[in-house]
N, C-alpha and C positions, 0 to 999 in steps of 0.2 A: 073266433079266436085262433082257430087252426090256420085260416087264411093269412092272418097277421104274421104268424110264425113263418109261414112259407115266404111271404114278401120280404121279411127281415132277413131270412136265410139267403134268398136270392140276392138282395142288396148287399149283404155281407160278403158273399163270394165275388160279386162284381167289383166291390170296393177293393178287396184284396188283390184281385187280378189287375185292376187299374194301378194300384200302388206298385205292384211287382213290375208291371210293364214300364212305368215311369222310372223306377230305379234302374232297370236294365238299360233303358234308352239313355238315361243320364250317365251310365257307366260305359257306354259305347265309346269307341274312339272317334266318332264323328265330330268334326270341328264345328264350332259355332260360326255362323256367317259373320264376316268382317267387312265393313264398309265405312270408311272414315267419314264422320259427320260432325264431330266436335273437336275443339282444340282448347287446351288449358295452359295458362301461363305458369302456374305453380301447383305443386302437390303438397297438401297440408294434412298431417296426421292429427286426429283429435282423439284424446284418451280420457274418458270420464274415469275418475278414481275416487274410491273411498277406502282409506286406510290400506294402501297397497305398497307400503314401504318395502316389503320383502321381495316383490317381483317387478315393480314398475321400472326399475333401472334397465332391466333386460329389454323390456318393451320399447322404451325410449331409445336406447342405443341401437336396437335393431332397425327402428324407423330411420334414425339418422344415417346409419350405414347403407340403408336401402336408397337413400338419396332424396328423402322428403325435404322440401325447402324449409319447413318449420314443423315443430311438434308442439301442439297446444294441449295442456293437461287441465281438465276441469276438476278442481279439487272440491269434492262434495263432503262437507262435514268431517274433514280429516282431523283425527286426534293423535296421529302418529307422525313419523318423519317423512311422509310422502311429499309435502310441500318443499321441504329442504332438498330432497333428492331431485325433484323436478327443476327447481331453481339452479341447483349445482350443475345439472346437465344442459342448461341453456334453453329450457322450454319457456314459452309464454304460459302463464297460468291465469285461470279464472276461478275465483273462490265463490262457492255457493254453500247454502245450508238447506238444501231441498230434500235430501235423503232419498233420492230416486234418480236412476240413470236417465230415464225418459224426461223427467222434469228438468234435469241439468242440461240435457241436450237442447230441449225446447228453449230454455233461458239463454244458453250460451251461443247457439247457432247464429242468431242475428248479430251478436257482438263479433264473432269470428269472421263472418262474411263481410261485415263492415270494415274490419281491419285488413283482410287479405283479398277482398274483391270477389265478384261473382264469376270472374274468369279463372278462378282456382278450382282444383278438384279436391274434395274433402273426403278422407277415409276415416271411418269410425272404428276404433279398436278397443278391446278390453285391456285392462292394465296387465293381464297375464299373457297377452298375445305377443308372439314374435314373428318377424317376417324375414325372408331370405334377403341377401345382399342385392340380388338382381330383381327384387320384387316389382319395382316400378317398370322395369323393362318388360317383365312378363305380363303386366296388366295394361300397359299403355295402349295396345291396339284395341283392347276391349273398352277402355275408357273413352277412346276416340270414336267408338261405334255405338255404344249403348249409353242412355242417359243415367243409368244406375247399374252398379255391379255389386256382386258379393263374391268373396273369395274364400278359399280354405286357408286356415292359419294353424300355426303350432300353438298349443296352450302349455304354459308352464305349470299351472295348477291342475294336477292330476290326482291329488289325494282325496279319497272319499268317493262314494258312489255317485253323487250328484255331478261333480265335474266330469267323471267318466261317461255318464249318460249324456251329458251335453256334447261330448266329443263324438259319441256314436250317432246321436241324433243329427248333429251337424253334418256328418259324412252322408247320411241318408238324405237329409234335407237338400244339400247341394246337388246331389244326383237328380232329385226331382226338379230343382231349379233349372238345371241344364236341359232336362227333358222338356220343360215348359217353354224354354227359349227356342229349342229346336223345332217345337211344334207351332211356334209363333203365338203362344199364349202368354199373357202377362204373368210375370213372376211375382212372388211376394218376398219382402225383405224382413229379416228379423235378426236379433242377436247382435253379432259383431262382424267385423271384416267386410263391411259394405261401404260404398261411397257414391257420391253424386257430385 
């Protein structure tokens, strides 16, 4: 029993050291390697939404100002004014009743790809994300280098402990992503602000 405690203690310290190393490496000013390998005809923003009437207009408008060629909103079981907001702002919409962000994306991705083509770059956002006006210019060299990217975004929903924890974890997570890329190790994608 004592040996198990020692092994777990050693493993715990090594794990903490590794995580700290990855965060510090990801926070470093070292630039990611850039080598153009891909090109895209259009940039499409995809926003899954369930009852997001209060915040989605900010997300849509920020994507339009950033220069996305089209904003597609996946309306999942919406019972508020989200569909009206999306239509009023000129978005294409896909209506589902799947009650799951993952299931909505799985259902809608082939439809969106069929409409806009495989030579388009698709970014996935949450309904409370906003992007800078020069967002596409900032990400373009990474989009042309990597088959999949994930970026840091602004969140409008900061009320409550869960949204705040998402913001903190996202900041840590993106540092680890950068470290993995710098080390030439495959990264993992989750949440929002990612595209392929």
